C-alpha positions as CSV (number, residue, x, y, z in Angstrom):
1,X,-75.0,-4.1,-55.4
2,X,-76.3,-5.6,-58.6
3,X,-75.4,-2.2,-60.4
4,X,-74.0,-3.5,-63.6
5,X,-75.3,-7.3,-63.6
6,X,-79.0,-5.9,-63.2
7,X,-79.8,-5.7,-67.1
8,X,-78.7,-9.4,-67.3
9,X,-79.4,-10.7,-64.0
10,X,-83.3,-9.7,-65.0
11,X,-82.6,-11.8,-68.4
12,X,-80.9,-14.8,-67.0
13,X,-83.2,-15.6,-63.7
14,X,-85.8,-18.3,-64.6
15,X,-89.3,-16.7,-64.8
16,X,-90.7,-19.7,-63.5
17,X,-89.7,-18.9,-60.1
18,X,-91.3,-16.2,-59.7
19,X,-94.4,-17.8,-60.3
20,X,-93.6,-20.9,-57.5
21,X,-93.4,-17.9,-55.2
22,X,-96.5,-16.5,-55.6
23,X,-97.5,-19.7,-55.5
24,X,-96.3,-20.0,-52.2
25,X,-97.7,-16.9,-51.2
26,X,-101.0,-18.3,-51.6
27,X,-100.3,-21.3,-49.0
28,X,-99.7,-18.9,-46.4
29,X,-102.4,-15.7,-46.9
30,X,-102.6,-13.4,-44.0
31,X,-105.1,-14.3,-41.3
32,X,-108.8,-13.3,-42.0
33,X,-108.0,-13.3,-46.0
34,X,-109.3,-15.5,-48.6
35,X,-106.8,-14.5,-51.5
36,X,-104.0,-12.1,-51.9
37,X,-106.7,-9.5,-53.8
38,X,-107.0,-6.3,-52.2
39,X,-103.8,-7.1,-49.9
40,X,-100.9,-4.7,-49.3
41,X,-97.7,-6.8,-50.1
42,X,-94.1,-5.4,-49.0
43,X,-91.5,-6.9,-51.2
44,X,-88.0,-6.4,-49.4
45,X,-85.3,-6.9,-52.3
46,X,-88.0,-6.5,-55.2
47,X,-85.6,-6.6,-57.7
48,X,-86.7,-5.6,-61.3
49,X,-89.7,-6.1,-60.3
50,X,-91.0,-9.5,-62.0
51,X,-92.7,-10.8,-58.7
52,X,-94.9,-7.6,-58.6
53,X,-95.3,-8.3,-62.3
54,X,-96.4,-12.2,-61.4
55,X,-99.0,-11.1,-58.7
56,X,-100.6,-8.1,-60.4
57,X,-101.2,-10.4,-63.5
58,X,-103.2,-12.5,-61.3
59,X,-104.5,-10.0,-58.3
60,X,-105.3,-6.6,-60.0
61,X,-106.5,-5.3,-56.8
62,X,-103.2,-6.1,-55.3
63,X,-101.3,-3.0,-53.5
64,X,-97.5,-3.4,-53.7
65,X,-94.4,-2.1,-52.5
66,X,-91.2,-2.8,-53.7
67,X,-87.6,-1.7,-52.1
68,X,-84.0,-2.3,-53.1
69,X,-81.1,-1.0,-52.6
70,X,-79.6,-1.1,-56.6
71,X,-80.7,1.6,-58.5
72,X,-80.7,0.3,-61.6
73,X,-82.9,-2.9,-60.3
74,X,-85.9,-0.3,-59.4
75,X,-85.5,1.8,-62.6
76,X,-85.7,-1.7,-64.3
77,X,-88.6,-2.5,-61.9
78,X,-90.2,1.1,-63.1
79,X,-89.7,0.7,-66.5
80,X,-92.3,-1.9,-66.6
81,X,-95.1,0.7,-65.7
82,X,-96.8,-1.8,-63.3
83,X,-99.3,-0.4,-60.6
84,X,-97.0,-0.6,-58.1
85,X,-95.0,1.6,-56.1
86,X,-91.0,1.2,-56.3
87,X,-87.9,2.9,-54.1
88,X,-84.3,2.7,-53.7
89,X,-84.2,1.7,-50.1
90,X,-82.8,-0.9,-47.7
91,X,-84.7,-3.5,-45.6
92,X,-82.5,-2.5,-42.7
93,X,-84.6,0.8,-42.5
94,X,-88.1,0.5,-42.5
95,X,-89.2,3.7,-40.5
96,X,-90.9,5.7,-43.7
97,X,-93.0,2.7,-45.0
98,X,-96.5,1.8,-43.6
99,X,-98.6,-0.9,-42.6
100,X,-98.7,-4.3,-44.7
101,X,-100.9,-7.6,-44.5
102,X,-98.0,-9.9,-46.1
103,X,-94.0,-8.9,-46.5
104,X,-92.2,-11.0,-48.5
105,X,-88.1,-11.1,-49.2
106,X,-87.3,-13.8,-51.5
107,X,-84.4,-15.1,-53.5
108,X,-82.6,-15.3,-50.7
109,X,-81.9,-11.3,-50.3
110,X,-81.9,-11.5,-46.5
111,X,-78.6,-13.4,-46.6
112,X,-76.6,-10.1,-48.1
113,X,-77.0,-8.9,-44.5
114,X,-73.6,-10.1,-43.4
115,X,-72.8,-6.6,-41.6
116,X,-76.3,-6.5,-40.1
117,X,-78.5,-8.5,-37.8
118,X,-81.4,-10.2,-39.1
119,X,-83.2,-9.8,-35.7
120,X,-83.2,-5.7,-36.7
121,X,-84.9,-6.8,-39.9
122,X,-87.4,-8.9,-38.3
123,X,-88.6,-6.7,-35.9
124,X,-88.9,-3.9,-38.4
125,X,-91.2,-6.0,-40.4
126,X,-93.1,-7.4,-37.4
127,X,-93.8,-3.4,-36.5
128,X,-94.9,-2.7,-40.1
129,X,-97.4,-5.9,-40.0
130,X,-100.9,-5.4,-39.6
131,X,-102.0,-7.9,-36.6
132,X,-103.1,-11.5,-38.1
133,X,-100.3,-10.4,-41.0
134,X,-97.4,-13.0,-42.5
135,X,-93.8,-12.4,-43.1
136,X,-92.8,-15.0,-46.0
137,X,-88.9,-15.2,-46.8
138,X,-86.4,-17.8,-48.2
139,X,-82.6,-17.9,-47.4
140,X,-80.1,-20.3,-48.1
141,X,-79.3,-23.4,-45.7
142,X,-75.6,-23.8,-44.4
143,X,-75.5,-26.5,-46.6
144,X,-75.9,-24.5,-49.4
145,X,-74.1,-21.9,-48.3
146,X,-70.8,-24.5,-48.0
147,X,-71.7,-26.1,-51.2
148,X,-71.1,-22.6,-53.0
149,X,-67.2,-23.2,-52.0
150,X,-65.6,-23.8,-55.8
151,X,-68.8,-22.8,-57.4
152,X,-68.4,-21.6,-61.2
153,X,-71.0,-20.6,-63.4
154,X,-71.1,-18.8,-66.9
155,X,-73.7,-17.6,-69.1
156,X,-74.9,-15.1,-71.7
157,X,-77.1,-13.8,-73.7
158,X,-77.9,-10.9,-76.6
159,X,-77.3,-8.3,-74.1
160,X,-73.9,-9.7,-72.8
161,X,-72.2,-12.6,-70.7
162,X,-71.3,-12.8,-67.0
163,X,-68.4,-15.3,-65.6
164,X,-69.5,-16.3,-61.8
165,X,-67.3,-18.3,-59.3
166,X,-67.6,-18.5,-55.5
167,X,-65.5,-19.3,-52.6
168,X,-66.0,-19.4,-48.8
169,X,-64.2,-16.3,-47.4
170,X,-65.0,-17.5,-43.8
171,X,-67.0,-20.6,-42.7
172,X,-69.7,-18.1,-42.4
173,X,-69.4,-16.2,-45.6
174,X,-69.2,-16.9,-49.1
175,X,-68.2,-14.4,-51.6
176,X,-69.1,-14.4,-54.8
177,X,-67.0,-12.7,-57.9
178,X,-68.7,-11.7,-61.0
179,X,-67.3,-10.8,-64.0
180,X,-69.6,-9.0,-66.5
181,X,-69.5,-8.0,-70.1
182,X,-72.7,-6.0,-71.1
183,X,-72.8,-4.8,-75.0
184,X,-72.8,-1.4,-76.0
185,X,-74.6,0.3,-78.3
186,X,-71.5,0.4,-80.7
187,X,-71.5,-3.4,-80.4
188,X,-68.1,-3.3,-78.0
189,X,-68.7,-5.0,-74.7
190,X,-67.8,-3.3,-71.6
191,X,-66.2,-5.4,-68.4
192,X,-66.8,-4.6,-64.9
193,X,-66.5,-6.7,-61.9
194,X,-69.0,-6.7,-58.5
195,X,-68.0,-8.9,-55.5
196,X,-71.3,-10.0,-53.5
197,X,-71.2,-11.4,-50.1
198,X,-73.8,-13.9,-48.4
199,X,-74.3,-15.5,-45.1
200,X,-76.7,-17.5,-43.1
201,X,-77.8,-19.5,-40.0
202,X,-79.1,-22.6,-38.9
203,X,-83.0,-23.1,-38.9
204,X,-83.0,-23.0,-34.7
205,X,-81.6,-19.9,-34.8
206,X,-83.3,-18.1,-37.8
207,X,-87.1,-19.4,-35.8
208,X,-85.9,-18.5,-32.3
209,X,-85.1,-14.6,-33.6
210,X,-88.5,-14.6,-34.9
211,X,-90.4,-15.6,-31.9
212,X,-87.8,-13.1,-30.0
213,X,-89.1,-10.3,-32.0
214,X,-92.8,-11.3,-31.4
215,X,-94.0,-13.6,-34.3
216,X,-96.4,-16.5,-32.9
217,X,-96.3,-19.2,-35.2
218,X,-93.6,-20.1,-37.8
219,X,-93.0,-22.4,-40.3
220,X,-90.2,-23.6,-41.6
221,X,-90.3,-25.5,-44.8
222,X,-87.8,-25.9,-48.0
223,X,-88.3,-26.5,-52.1
224,X,-91.4,-23.8,-52.0
225,X,-92.9,-26.0,-49.0
226,X,-93.0,-29.1,-50.6
227,X,-90.2,-30.9,-48.1
228,X,-89.4,-30.6,-44.8
229,X,-86.5,-28.4,-43.7
230,X,-83.3,-29.1,-42.6
231,X,-79.5,-27.4,-42.5
232,X,-78.7,-29.5,-45.4
233,X,-81.8,-28.3,-47.7
234,X,-81.2,-26.2,-50.9
235,X,-83.5,-23.3,-50.5
236,X,-85.2,-22.7,-47.4
237,X,-88.8,-21.2,-46.9
238,X,-90.1,-19.2,-43.6
239,X,-93.6,-18.4,-42.7
240,X,-94.3,-16.1,-39.7
241,X,-97.8,-14.8,-38.1
242,X,-98.3,-12.2,-36.4
243,X,-100.8,-12.3,-33.4
244,X,-104.3,-11.3,-34.5
245,X,-106.1,-10.3,-31.3
246,X,-109.7,-11.2,-31.3
């Protein structure tokens, strides 16, 4: 996933979004923390390391670990030479990781788990959070998922171009078809094709699953916590806390 598209994706993704995600993280700090500084953060679906870069620009003592399924994304993240750890790993298997104050998964990364139950990821995140820790993530709403049907997009820069079209594969899954044209050293363009699939669920289902695995407080919202959440919102946000004894 995102193998041929990785280099273009980093260039086309608005950098301001990463600052918005950092701001959102500061709204829901781990219990007992007054800042993200010195917190241990796990980023599921970390991509090319741009969130890590935005975080470490402000919080130099933050301990950051990022995992992503795409080798090319991890290569791009590692090339930034940040004080962070990056590895190729699925968010569906976190067994080798330690404990964290905050776990995040942004840019609808969870939506790519079409064939894996989100509850399994929620349980693993819960198990890898310290008491008082917080799980922060976003995802498409059901309304947004259906709006992708018939979606068309194209963009380009000095490195290449992408043609993106989307359609509903079934009522619960959208298929994104990407044609990628990457500029080579000789000036010619190499074409590749990727198909990505995304799904999502109702707010009530997501909240129920979070409570079922043990989270004791869940705050759903939309627009980076600026608006109430509904199944017709754009991007949904969730903050879920693990109970802190004492």
